[in-house]
C-alpha positions as CSV (number, residue, x, y, z in Angstrom):
1,M,8.5,8.5,-3.8
2,K,11.2,6.4,-2.2
3,P,10.0,3.4,-0.4
4,F,10.8,3.7,3.3
5,G,11.2,7.4,3.2
6,K,9.1,10.0,5.2
7,N,6.3,10.4,2.4
8,H,6.1,6.7,2.2
9,I,5.5,6.2,5.8
10,I,2.9,9.2,6.1
11,I,1.2,7.6,3.3
12,S,1.3,4.1,4.9
13,V,0.0,5.2,8.0
14,I,-3.0,6.8,6.4
15,T,-3.8,4.1,4.4
16,F,-3.7,1.6,7.4
17,V,-6.1,3.9,9.3
18,I,-8.4,4.2,6.6
19,L,-8.5,0.6,5.8
20,F,-8.8,-0.4,9.3
21,L,-11.6,1.9,10.0
22,M,-13.8,0.9,7.0
23,N,-13.4,-2.7,7.8
24,Y,-13.7,-2.5,11.7
25,L,-16.8,0.0,11.5
26,G,-18.5,-1.7,8.4
27,N,-18.3,-5.3,9.9
28,D,-20.8,-7.2,12.1
29,L,-19.0,-10.5,12.3
30,P,-17.5,-11.7,15.7
31,D,-13.9,-11.5,14.2
32,K,-14.2,-7.9,13.0
33,L,-10.8,-7.0,14.6
34,Q,-8.7,-9.6,13.0
35,R,-10.4,-9.1,9.7
36,A,-9.6,-5.4,9.6
37,L,-6.1,-5.7,10.9
38,L,-5.2,-8.2,8.4
39,T,-6.9,-6.0,5.4
40,A,-5.3,-3.0,6.5
41,F,-2.1,-4.7,6.6
42,A,-2.3,-6.5,3.3
43,G,-3.2,-2.8,1.9
44,V,0.0,-1.5,3.2
45,V,2.1,-4.3,1.7
46,G,0.6,-3.8,-1.3
47,L,1.4,-0.2,-1.5
48,T,5.0,-0.9,-0.3
49,I,5.3,-3.4,-3.2
50,G,3.8,-1.2,-5.7
51,L,6.3,1.7,-4.8
52,F,9.4,-0.8,-5.2
53,I,8.1,-1.6,-8.7
54,L,7.5,2.1,-9.6
55,N,10.8,3.3,-8.2
56,R,12.8,0.1,-9.5
57,A,11.7,1.4,-13.5
58,K,12.0,5.1,-12.5
59,D,15.5,5.5,-13.4
60,D,15.8,3.0,-16.5
61,K,18.2,4.4,-19.0
62,N,17.0,1.6,-21.7
63,P,13.3,1.8,-22.1
64,P,11.7,-0.8,-24.4
65,Q,12.2,-0.2,-27.9
66,N,9.5,0.5,-30.4
67,F,6.9,1.4,-27.6
68,D,3.8,3.1,-28.9
């Protein structure tokens, strides 16, 4: 999956909604909106960084030698 492609945007939106709802509905503290937004945004950023790392190593022509 290519970062910032159509599939990445769809999965990012789904991830954001799921994380936001899990944190917003399950929290009784007064700042639950800010916590839910921050957690959902951090989840999408982590997903994007992971896809960058995965996509960077995808077309590697020189894999590590003697890899078991």
